[in-house]
Residue, then its C-alpha position, 0 to 999 in steps of 0.5 A: m479156075a483151071l489153068e490155061m497154057r497157051v502160046l504167047q501173044a506179042d502183046e502179052w510179053d511184058v506181063w509174061y516177062d514180069h512173071l519171069e523176073l518174079a520167078f527169078g527173085g523179083v529183081p528188075e532187069s535193066r531196060q537195055e537187057r529187057d529190050l534185047y530179050r524182047s527182040l530175041t524172044e520167039p513168041g511162037r515158041s514161047l509158052g505161058v500158063w495163066d490163072g485168069g489174067t495172071c501169068v503163073g508159068s513160062a517157058g520159051a525156046f530159041s532156034f539154034r544151030l549147035s555144033v557137034p563133033g565133026g563140025a556139023l551145025v544141028p538144029a536145036a531148041g535153046v530152052t530158056m525163060v523157064g519159071v513157075a510162080p511161087t504160088h503155083r508150085r507142085r501143081g504140075v505146071l513145070t511138067s506140063m510145059m516141058r511135055r508141050q515143049l518137047d512135043d513141039v520141038r519134035a514136031g518142028g524137026e529139031p533133033l536136040a534140045v539144050l538149056t542152062a539150068s539155074e538148078p541142075a537137079i531139076y531137068g534130069r527127070f525130063g531127060y536132060g544130061t549135063a553135056t558141057y562144063a565151064l571153067s572159072v579162073a582167078v589168077d594171081t598175076t603178081r605171082v603167075r607168069l605166062s609161057l609164051p609160044p613163038g610169034t606172040d610178039e608179032v601180034r598187034l593189039r588194038l583197043v577199040d569200041p566194043q560195039k564198033a568192033l562187033p563185025e570183026c569179032e563175030q567173024v572170029y567167033a564164026q570161024l571157031v564154031a565148027r572147031r568145038p562142039g557145043m558152040p551155037a552159031r549166032q543168029p542175027g541179034w545174038e551178037q548184041l548179047a556180048v556187048l550189053d553193058p548196062e551200068a546197073a550190071r557193072e557193080g562198080a566195075s568199068p564199062l566194057k572194053c575190047v582189045v582186038a588182036e591182028r596178024a601182020d597183014g592186019e587181019v583180026a584173029g582174036y579179041a578179048r572183052y573185059r572190065v576193070r574193077a579198081d581196088w586199093e589196099p594200104q599197100g597199093p593197087e589191087g585191081k581185078v580184071e574181069v574177062a567176059d570173052l576171049d576168042a582167038l584163031d591161033p596159039a600166038v594170038t591167044a597168048a598175046l591177049w592173055r598177056y595183055l590182060f595179065e599186065l594191065d596197070l594197077t591190077s593183081t588178079v585176072r578173073a574169067g568165067r565160062r571158059p572151056v575146061d581144056d582152055p590153053l590158059l591152063h598150059l600157059v600159066s606158070d602156077i596152076r594152083r594160083s590160077r584157081p581153076s574151078p569147073r561147074d555144069s554148063l550146057h544140059l542136052r536132051l536127044v529129042d529125035l534119037p536116031a536123027a541126033l546120033e546120025a548128025r555127028t561124027y564119031a572118033g572111030p568105027l562103031d557098031v553097037v546095040m543100045e537099049v535106051e530108056d526114055a519114059f518122058c519121050p517114049w518114041n526114043e525108047g527101045r533097042w537101037r543099032l548105031v553103026s559108024d565108019g568113023r569118017g562121018d557116015a553114021r546110021c542109027t536104026r531100030t533092031a531086035d538084036p541083043a543089046e550090048l549097052e543099056l542106058s537112059v536118054r539122059e546118059l546119051g545126052s551127057a555123052y553126045l558132045g564128046g566131053i563126058t565118056l560113057s565109061s565114066l558114066a558106067a563107073a557111076g552105074r548109069v550105063r551098063e555093059l551087056g556085051p563084052g568090049a561094047l563099053t570101051a568101043a562106044s566110049r572111045a567113039f563118042t569122045s571129042d578131040v577138044s572139050p565141048w564148050l558153051p561160050h555164053g548163056f541164053 
């Protein structure tokens, strides 16, 4: 029987999601998590591949607006829930879903597609490049101290119910989005992901806790959500603080929240994952080695409408460069493009017959797009080729961002 790919119908969601759980190892999710993702799923943007009455492939997309250098929010398809049944591997199921999905994204007018990859080696062939990294730390708080900026002692901290504090925390998050590329503006319903706290997912840790930081006028200017994992050794308590989120609007609030987490009773380690690679914590700690920072890939990005995507962001300086772009999977992006920017927010990207000064694929443009990975570093790996003298340095500088791009949560 031939395989059939079709848009998901609402009454097929349970079967479709059961397939996804199987593709990711077969461990059932909690009812709370399943219900949340049911509410967030956009059926019209979700694809299923069916073998008779059996779902053997899935791919979905969320309608995001992603911050880019300069602070603009650009429509982006948040690719998600991609899986192929183990019985149907190597039959072109994944490629057919990626083909249909990118065609749909283009038709919908979204310049970008983004994803987080369970296996990063998969998506390069579809034109996705690693655009952000995330940092994890595991700080030995018995031996590491914090250097606190002025004003830290003036910050008031208040322990609150995570659910009840959501509106105040979301106001903080919303103010940060335009400051750092890679952050999605949260649509209604997505705030619930941050406080999802099924008991089965805690693995012995405490329920989720939330501390908010207030300025002298009572305004909430930061928050941290965390769990505590109790542990005891013969010599005494060895508890671990597991930080889920920490967002703050200024240095004093940032420091006050980290100090609170470092000084929790009966703990000796603070662990945090999915932090920006330029996190201020790296400059607050007295011993970076005993903080054990470790990066890994996070957001993977693809330019779906190349000129629209390149015109949507701001560049760090004036730029006039001609690029020869290879994009076999989305051939409408292939060819020679002139990118001109005044460095103040106005950019134009148009087709040209002028000689190319840089040669690269759409994957490299995806990696460099948010400003965290330089074209020069990609050139050093042989993935960008300079054809005109000085073009690489000028373009690499213009594409950079003052702060590292960051994806604060998965999808």
